[in-house]
N, C-alpha and C positions, 0 to 999 in steps of 0.2 A: 708663891710658888705652887700651892695646892691649886690655885684657881685654873693654872695653866694646865696642870696632869688633867683636872676635870674637863677642861674645854677639849682636850685632846682625845679623851674616851667618847665625849659627846658627838665630836665631828666623825670619829670612825664609825661610831654607831649608827649614824644617821646614813652614812654612805653605803655600810655594809648591810642594812636592811632594805634598803630601796632595791637593791639588785635582786632580791628575791620575788619582788611583785612583778617584774618584767618577764613576759613569756617570750619565747623564740618563735618569730613569725616567718622565719626564713622558709620552712617548707610550704607554707601558705603563698607566699610570693612566688616560690618556684612552679606550683601548680598553676597559678595565674599566667607568669609569663610564658611557659612552656606549652601552653594549651595551644593546639592547632586551630585557631579560628580565623585564619587568613588576615590578621590585623599587624601592621608593624608593631615592633616593640616599643617604640615610643609612644604609642598610644593605647596600648592594652591596659593600662591603669585606670580607664575610665574617663568621665566627663572632664575632671579637672586636667588631666593630661591632654586631651584634645584642645581644651581652651588653651593651655599653656603653648602647645605646640603652633597652634593657629596664632597666638598674639606674638609668639617667636618669629615665625614667618613673616607677619605683616610689618613688624619693625625691622626686620633685615630688609624686605623689598622697599618699604618706605625710605630707609636710611640709605640704601644703595642708590635709590632715583635721586634724593637730596644730594647725595655726593656728585652724581654725574651732572645735575644741574649747576652745582657751584663750579664743578669742573669746565662746563661749557660756558659759564659767565667768565671764568678766569681766562679762558681762550681768545675771548673777542678783544680786538682792539679797543683802546679807550678813545672817547671823543675828546677833542681839543676845544 
């Protein structure tokens, strides 16, 4: 029984001490995203955001084209 009580203390200590090391980054992100630099909000985060946006647009357009292709194939009459 004593082992369970010690384990409970150990677990609660590890969770309680880790939260002290984290800083509040919200004000930094507010300054970054509210800056007037004529960029859309989805690419204000930097190079990684631009790459993720372009990758998402690429797979969206490719998926739409692929879907339209198979829709066209499905509409064609079958050969006997």
